N, C-alpha and C positions, 0 to 999 in steps of 0.2 A: 696377470700372474704367469702368463705363458712363457716368459723368459727365464723363469726360475725352476730349478730342479730341487733345490734344498731350502728348507725353512728352518731358521734358528730362533727359538723363543727364549727371551730373557724374562724369567718369571713364569716358567711353563706350568707350574703347579697351581696358579691362581684359578679360581673356578671359571672365570670368563675366558682366560687364556686356554684352559683345557678344552673348551668347546672348539676353538680354532685348531688346536693340535689335532683333535679328532677329525675335523673337516679335512685338513690337508693330508692326513694319513689315508682317509677314505678316497682321496683323489690321486693317490699314488706317489706323493712327494716323499723325499727323504726328510724326516723331521728329527731335529735334535734340540737341545735346550738346557737351560740352567734353572734351578730353583734352590732356595736357601735350605729348605728342609724336605726330607723324604716323608711322604704321607701315603695314606691309602689311595689317594687320587693319583699321585705320581707313580705309585706301583701299578695302578691300572693302565696309565698311559704307556708305561714301559712294556707292559704285557701286550698292548695293542700295536707296538712297533716303534714308539718314540725312543730315541737315545738321549737319556737325561744325565746330567752331572749335578753335583751338589757342592762343588768347590768353585769359588770365583777365581780361577786361574786361567792363564792363556793355554796351558797344557791340556786343560779339560775340553777345549773346543775341538771337535773332530776336524780332521784335515779337509774333508769335503765341504765343510762349512766355511773354509777360508778362501773359497772360490768366489771372488767378489762379483763376477759377472752373472753367476747362476745361483746366488744365495740371497734370499730376502730375510732380513732380521726384523722380528716383531717384539716389542717390549711393552710392559705395563708401566704407567706413570708412577706406580708404587716403588719402582726400582730407582735408587739414587743415581745421580749423574757420576758419582765416584766409582760405580761398578766397573771392574777391570774389563770384563768382556764387552760391555756396552761401549765403553770408552774406545776399545780397540776397533770395533766395527765402525764407529763414527770417524775415527782418525783415518782409517784406511779407505773411506769413501764408499762403504756399503750402502745399499738402500735400506734405511732404517725407518720403520713405521710404528706408530702406536697401534695397540690392539684394536681400538675403536675405528681407526682409519681403515685397517684391513677388513674389519667387519662391514664397514660401509661400502667398500668396493665389492665384496662378495655379495652383499644383499641388494646392491643397486639394480641388478637386473631382475629382481623379483619384487613382489608386493610385500613390503615390510609391515608387519603388525607389531608395533613398537610400544612397549610398556615402560613408562617412566614414572618417577615419583620417589619421595624420600623413603617411603616404606610401602610394602604390599606388592611391589613389582615382581619379586621372584615367585611368590605363590600365584599371583594372578596370571603371569605369563606362562608358568608351568601348567596351570589348569587349562588355559586356552590351548596350549600345545597338545595336552592330553585329549581334550575334546576333539580337536581337529584331526589328530592322528587316528582316532577311533570313529571317524566319519568318512563320508565319500569325498570330502574336500581335501583332506591330507594337509601336511605342512612340513617344512624344514624348521629347525629350531636351534637357537643359540641361547641357552638359559643360564641364569646365575645360580642355579642349584641343581643338584643331582636328583632327577625325578625317581622316586622310589618305585613307581610302577615298572620302569624299564632299566633302572640302574645307570642312567647316563644323563648328561645335560646337553646332548647334541642329537638332532634327528635329521635325516636326509631322506627326502621323498623324490622318486624318479620323475614325477610329473606335476606336482602341486606348484602353483605360482606363488604361494604364500610362504613367508619366512617369519616366524615368531622370534622376536628379539627383546631381551631385557636391556633397556636403554639406560645406561649408567650416566648419572650427572656428574660424577667425580671427574675433576679436571676437564669439565665440559665435553666429555667423551661423546655424548649423544648428539653433538653438533655435526658429526660425520655422517649421520643417518639421513635417509630420505623416505620418511614413513608414508605408507598408503593409509594405514590407520594408526593413530597415536592415542594412547590412553595415558592420562596423568592422574595418578592415584592420590598424591599428596604433595604439598610444597612447603612443609615445615622446614625451616632453615637447618642446614647441615653442611658439613665440609667447609666450615667457615675459615679453616686454614687455607683453603683455596680461594674462596669467594670474598672473604673479608666482612661482608655485610649481607643482611637479609635481602636488601634491594638488589644487590648484584646476583644473588642466588635466584630470585624471582625473574630477573631479566634473562638469565640463562635459560630458564624454562620458556619464557615468552619467545625467545629466539628459536627454541626447538619447535614451537608451534608454527613458525614461519616456514619450516623445512618440509611440512606436509605437502604432498602432491596436490595440485589444484583439483584433481578428481577424487581426493581422499576424504578422510573423516577424522575429526577430533572428538574424543570422549573424555570429558573432565569431571572429576568429582565435584559435587556441589560444595559451595562455601569456601572455595580456595581464594587466597589473596591474589593469585595469579590473574593477570590481564592478558589473555592469549591474543596473538596477532596472526591468525591463519590467513592464507591467501584467499582471494576471491574464488568461489567455487567449492571450497571445503565445507562439507556438512558438519555442524557442531551439535553434539548431544551432551546431556548431563547424566550423571548416575550417582547413586549412593544406596545405602541400605533402605532408607525409608521414603526417599523422594527423588525426583528427576525423571528424565525420559525413560531410563532403565532403573528399576528398583525392585525390592522384595516386599511382599505382603503376606498376611496370613501365616506368620512364622509360628511353628509348633516345636516345642522342646520336650523331651521326655524319654526315659529308658535309653539314655546315651545317644539319642538321635536328634538331629535338627532337620526339619522339613519346612519348605517355604514355597510360595508361588512367585514366579518370575514375571514381572510386568515390563512390557516394552511397547514401542509404537506399533508393533505388529500384533499385539494381543497379549494374552496371559498363558504361560506354561505352568500347569499346576503340579504340585507334589514333587518338587525337586528335593532330593535327599542328599545331604552332604556326606561324602566319603570320609572327610576329616571334620567331625561335628564340633567345631568351635565357633564362637559367635562371630569373630572377625571374618571367617570364611564365607559368611552370607554375603557380605559386601564384595569380597574378592570374586565370588562366583558370579555375582551380578555383572561385574566388569568383564570377566572372561566370556560369559554367555553373550553379552552385548556384541562383542567383536565377532564371536563365532556365528551368531545369527546373521550379522551383516555380510558375512562372506559365504553364507549358504548352508551352514550346519542345520540339520533338522531338529525338531522338537525331541524326537526319539533319541537322536545322537547325543544331544546335550543332557537330557535327563539321565541316560544310562552312564555317560562318561563322568559327570559330576559325582554320581553315586559311587563310581569305582575309583575315583581319584584318591591316591594315598598320600599326596603331598610331596614336597621336596625335602630332602634330608636337611635336618637342622631347622626346619620350619614347623614348630609345634610337633615334634617327633616323640612318640611314646617309646621309652626304653624299657620301662617296667610297668606292668599293669596287672597286679595280682587280682584274682577273683574275689568276690565278696565285697560287702559294703565297707569293710575295714582293711581291704587289701592295699598294700603299699603301691604308690604310683610315682614314677619318675618321668618327667617330660623335659625335653631339651628344645631351646628356641634360640635363633640367631639374632634376636632383637638387640640393637646396639644404639638406638636413638630413644630418648625419653618417651616419646609417644608410642613407639613400638613396644617398649618395656611395659608401659601402663596397659596397653591393649592385651599383651600376653598374660600379665598377671590377672587382669579382669576376666579373661577367657577361662583361665584355670579355676578361679573362684566361682565362675558361673557353672562350670562342670561339676565342681566339688564344693558346694556352698557350706557344708557342715563339717568340713575337714580342716585341719591345721595346714596352712600353706607355708612352706619354707622356700626361700629363694637363695641360690648361690649365683651371684652376679660378678662377671669379669668385665670391668670397664674397658673400652676399646679406644685407644688414642689419647694422648695427653691433651691435645687441643680440644677434642670433643668433651672430655671430662671437665676441662677448665671452663668451656663455654656453657655447659649445661648441668653443672653440678647440682644446683637447687632443683631442677626439673627431674634429674635422676633420683634424688632423695625423695621427692614427692611421690614418684611412681613406686619406689621400693617400700614406702610407708604403707602401701596397700597390703603388703604381706604380713604374716604373723611373726616370722622371724627371718633374719637376713644374715648371710655370710658374704662378705665383700672381699674379693681377691684383689691383688695388685693390678695396676693398669697394664693391659697388653699393648706394647708400644707399636707393633706393626712396623710402619715405615719411619717412625718418629724417634727423635732423641728426647730424653727427659726434659721437663720444664720445671724450673725451681719452684717449689711450693705446691706443685700439682701432684697430689697422690690420692688414693682412694679415701683418705681421711676427710677430704673436703666434701665428699658425698655422705660419709657415715655420720658426721656431726649433725646433719639435718634430718636424718631418718627418724621417723616418729615411733616406730614399733619398739617395744621394750627390749626384745631379745635381738641384739645386733652386735656384730663383731667383725674385725678384720682378720684375714687369714692369708698367709703366704701360700702360693700355689703348691710348693713342695711339701707343705704341711697339711694339705687339704684332707688326704685320706686318713691321717692320724686324728685330725680335728673332728671329722664327722662321726667318729666313734662315740663322741660325747653328746650326739644329737639323736633324738628319736623322731625320725621323719615319718609323716603320714603321706603328704603329697609334696614332692620336691620338684621345683622348677630350676633348671640350670640355664643361665642366659648369658649371651655375649657373642661377639663376632671374632673372638680370639681362638685359643686352643683348649678351652675348657672341655670341649667334647671328647678330647683324648682321654680324659679321666673317667668318662661315663661307665665303661665296662667294670672298672674297679669299684666305682661308687655303687653300682647296682649289685655287685657281688656282696659288698659289705652290708647293704640294706637287706638283702635276701637272707642273710644269716641271722637277722634279728627275729625274736619270737613275735 
């Protein structure tokens, strides 16, 4: 990177891109970029020194970023090839790299602690980064969610050799990495618009395991279809909630708390209390603690940090929690795969077993909705009532016949309905929510302030 003075990001407001924006700002580079939509995250990046634009025009590119010799262009695969700015940089012979490629270069000189998997990787990597940052080990971190404890998804440590990385399988991005420790949380097929088949998806993860350094470690969730292919010398461990080399035991729930004992090849750490007390975080904590223990975090470090961990934004985030047994509750979660959705709904029902659970779900991507409509319907059938928004397209164009209706028709709960996003605030006036879960990887979270205000006005 020493030849560059300027970094231009195409898709700067994506959560993974934002961590790189912050990295280059911290290193003194001039940083500019484009994103389609202004958000709270882009506002934060601008406040930190990035020069961002929200129009895909040649005029919006700063003059200093037109210096081919001293400007690196970084893009996310979610940006279409027709993008005016990206097309210009390619045509003019600029150095253009994928986000994952740049992340691989940055992390290559450190010991990468890489968390991969269909789901669970954001919370697990965030928890590991939180533990290590509150220990004598320390860490750098490039995360896929904004950590609520510190308000950022990027950490820079002056001396730690470790870098925590959320390793994204989309577009095979994680193949640019060279892990010291790799964790694989799940391999349920996803991104079939990229991979085509489950076999190709699993092969991508198998190749990822080949990239682990010979002196490194692979930690896999038990029961995966994956057949890993680590190099000779790589130590291999298993984990899950109830079994494996690393697991939990003696789980206790009550009074809004979850406490468990952590079992590892090094012994048992007793009475670990979750800062975000939902059932799925038992397993997430086991994986995070496994990595942190292997790089030298102490029992005291881990117990204290797991207890103070507030989670990543949009990962089982409480927006409203009124006091009393009948107090209204609103929780937001980023779940966008059927297994994630099912785990999220079950976690809420576990916390509030005697309350009515309402779910507002915004499907993400036409291809994912097409590929998993029956599975989404099965997960949503666990709720007491469901409001289904239109599909959030993200990078995709509509597919004929693929709408939220193909999910709705198979949902089993009696109270179910479709709702256009622009009608949501008007529609919820007809609902009496007790516990509300809003779910999806689109922009449903933008409506949460107004949703909470509406619910708080109810008797």
